[in-house]
N, C-alpha and C positions, 0 to 999 in steps of 0.2 A: 614139129614145134607145137607147143600147147598155147594156142592163141584164140582170141575171139575179137571180132570187129565190133561187137555190141557196145553201145554207149550207156552210161549210167547217169545222164543229166537228170537232175531233180531227185535223185535217190540219196538216202542218208545211210552211211555204213559205219558201224562201230567195230573197231579192231583192237582186241586186247593184246598186250605185248607188242603194241604198234610202234614203239620208239626205237626198235633195233631188230636186226635179224630178219627172219621170214615175215614177221608182222609189218616191219617197216617196208619191205619190198612189196607186200600185198597192198599196203596203204598207197604206195607210189603208183602202182599199176591201176588201182581203182580211182585214185585222184586224177590220173591221166585220162580217165573215161568220163570225167565231169561230175562225179559224185561229191557230195559233202562227206568228208571223212573225219571221224572222231577217233583219234588214237588214245589208248589208255594204258597206263602203267603206273608204278608206284614211285618212280623217280622223276620229279618235276624238272630238274635240270636237263635230263636226257629228253624228256618230252618236248620242252621248249626248243631245244636244239634240233630235234627231229622235225617238229612242225615247221620251223623256219627253213630248214633244208628242203623239205617236201614242197613248200610253197614256192621256193625259188626254182627247183628242178622242174616242177609240173606246170608252173604258172597258175595253178589253182589256189586262190586265196581262201577258199572255203574249207580249210583244214584246221580243225580245232583239237585241243587236247583236254583230257580230264584225268585227274588222279584216281587210280584204282589199285588197291592193295588186296589181292585175292586171299592173302593170309589173314585178313580181317573182314568178318562178315558185316561189321558196321560200315567199313569202307565200301563194300559192295552195295549195301543198302543206300548209302549216300549217293553213290554214282548212279544207281538206278533211279532214285527219286529225283535227282538233279536232271537226268535225261528226260524223265516223264514230264517234268515241270517246264523244261525249256524247249525241247524238240517237239515238232508237230508230227513227226513220223520217224520210224526206224525201219528201213527196208532190208538191211543186211546186218546180221550179227555174226561176227567171226570170233569164236572163242579159241584164239591162237595161243594165248599165254600158257606157259608150263615150265616146269623145272625138274632137274634130276640132281641127285646127290645132296638134297637138303638135309639139315640136321634131323635126327630121329627124335622128335619132340612134339609136344602138344602146343597148339596155338592158344591164344587167349580165349578162343571159343571152345576149347576143350577137344579139338579135332587134331588128328595126325596132320602135321604140317604139309607133307607131300600130297596127301589126299585132299586137303583143303585147297591148296594152290592149283592142283591139276584137275580137281573134279568138283568139290562142294561149292567153291566160289563161283565156278561157271554155271553150276546148277541153279544157284540162287539168282545170279544175274539174269540168266535166261528166263527163269520162272517169273521174275518181276517185270521183265520187258515183254512177255508174251502178249498181254492185252494190246500194247502199242503195235507189236508186230502184226497182230491180227487186223487192226484198223488200217495198217499200211499195206496189207496184202494186195498183190502177191509179194511175199517176202521170203527171205531165205536165212536159215541158220546153218553155219558151217563150223563143225567142231573138230579140233585137232586130235588125232589119234596117233597110234604108233604100233609097230609090229610086236612090241612087248606085250600087248593085250592078249596075245595067243597063249602066254604062260601065266596070265593073271588069274586071280582067285578072289571071289567075293564071299566073305563070311560076315554077315551083317552084325554078328555079335562081337566081332573082333577087328573090323576093318579100320578102326581108329587106334588100335593098340600101339604102344611104343615098346620097342625091344623085341618084337615078334617077327618082323620082316627085315630082310636085307634091303638096301637101297634099290636094287633091281626089282625085287619082289613088290615093294610098295609102289614103284613106278608102274609096273605091269598091272597091279590092282587098280590103280587110278585110271589107267587107259582103258581097261576093260569096263570100268564103271561108266566112262564117257561113251563107250560104244553101246552099252545097254541103255543108257539114258537117251541117246540119239534114236535108238530103235523105239523106245517108248514115246518119245516126242513124235516120231513119224506116225505111230498108231493113234495117238490122242489128237493129232492135228489134221487128220483126214477131213477134207472138205472145208478147211479154213483158209486155204490159199497160202499157208506157211509150209515150207519144206525144210527138212532137216537131214543133213548128210555129214559123214565124217571124211576126213582126208588124212592120210599118212604121208608126212613129208619125207619119209625114209631117213636118210642121214644127210645133214646139210652142212656145207662148208661155211666158214667165216661167220659163225654166230657165237654168242656167249653162253650157249646152253651147257657147256662143260665146266663153267667157271666154279661151280660148287664142289667139284670132285677133288679128292686128294691129288697132290702134285704128280705122283707116279702114274696113278690111274688116268689122270687128265692127259698126260703126255702120250701114253699108249693109245688112249681113245682118240686123241687128236690125230695121231698118225693114221689110224684106221679111217677116220673121217676124211682126212686129206686125200686118201687113196681112192675111196669109193663114193664119197659124198656128192650130192647134187649142189650146184650153185644156188645160193639163196634166192637169186633173181628168178631162177626157173620155178622154184616152189611158189614164190609170190605170184607168178603168172598162172600156175595151176589153181591156186586159190581164187584168183580173179576170174578164171573161166567158170568155176562153180558159182561165183557170185553174179556173173553177168550174162552168160550164154543163154539166149532165149530158148534154145531147145531143151534146156535143163529146168525150165520154169516149173514144171510139174513133177520132176524127178525127185523122189524122197526115199529115205531109208536105205540109201546106198553108201558104200564105202569106196573111196577113190585113192589111187596111188599112181604116180607117174602119168597123171591125167587120164587114167582109164579106170573103169569099174574094177574093183579088186575083191578078192574073197574076204568076206566079213567074218567076224567071230561066230562060231556055230551057236552060241548061247543067245544071240540077238533074236532068234526065233522062239525063244522060251518066254511066252507072254506072262506066265505066272512070275517068273524071275524079274522081268523088266518092270512089271507092276509093283512087285515088292520093293525093288530098288527105288522106284518113284516115291512110294509112300514112306519108306524108311528115310530117304534123303530129306523129305519134307519135315519129318520129325527131328532129324539131326540138326537142321539149320534153324529150328525153332521159328517157323513161320507164325506171324501174328494173324489174328482173324482178319484184319484189314488187308494183309498181304495175300492171303489165300483166296484167290478169285474162283477157285474150283467149286465152291458151292453154287456158282452159276456156270452155265455152259460157256466154254470159251467161244 
C-alpha cells in the first residue's frame, strides 16, 4: 500500500482539477491530513459540490475553491493574483489538471488548446506562484505526467500549430513539455527549499478524462481502462505521499509511478533543451515585466 502517516496541519495545498477524479481524491486525502486545501477548476457548480462533499467526508472545513480555466491565461493570472493577495503561504502545488481529445484549435491566447490546458497554463501558474512557494519553503510542486511523453516531440517553431498533430501526438508533446519543465524547475530551484517532481497516474478508472473523445474511441478506451486501470483513490494516495512524506522533503527532479521512482524521459538531462523550453515558454505566455521576477534571484 502507498501510504504515509505524516500530517499536513498548517499547510496550504492547491490542486488543479480538484473537483473530480484523481484531483478530488488527492484533495480528500490531503484534507484528511489537516491541510487547508484549495481545489481549482473551471466549473463552479462542480467545485461547490466537491467542496461541500469534501468538507462533509473529511470533517475539514478549511477547504476552499477557486475558479481556474487553464485555457485562458487571463484566468490563470487572476487565480494566481487572487492567491497571492489572499493566502499567506502555499506549501504544496499540484498541477493535476489535464485533458485528452480536445478540439484541434487555438485558444484566445493564440496557443494550441491541448498544449495550453496541459502545459502552458500550468507553467504560468507555477511561475507566478514561485515567489510564495519560496517564502513558504520547504514546499513541493507535483506535476502530472503520462507515459505518452516517451513519444513526444518538442519543436519550438511549431508546438502550437493546428492541423499538424494527431490528438495522441499533441498529448504526448504536452506531457513531454511538462517533464522538461519539471527538470528545469528542479535545476533552478536548488537550495531554495522547493522541490519539483512528476507523477504518472498510469491509467485511472472512474474519471471523466475520456469525455472529449469520439464515441467509438471513447468506448474502446473505456474498456481498456476498466481492465487495467488503477482506482482513482489509489492515485490520490500516491500524490498525497509525494506531498506529505517527510523522507521526500528534499527529493526533487524525480519521476514517480505506482508510488515508486520511475524511468524519466531521457531528454530531462539535456540542460540546453530544458533552458530553451523555459525561456521560450516565458515568451509564449507574454510575461509582463512585473510578473517576471527572474531579474532578481529567486
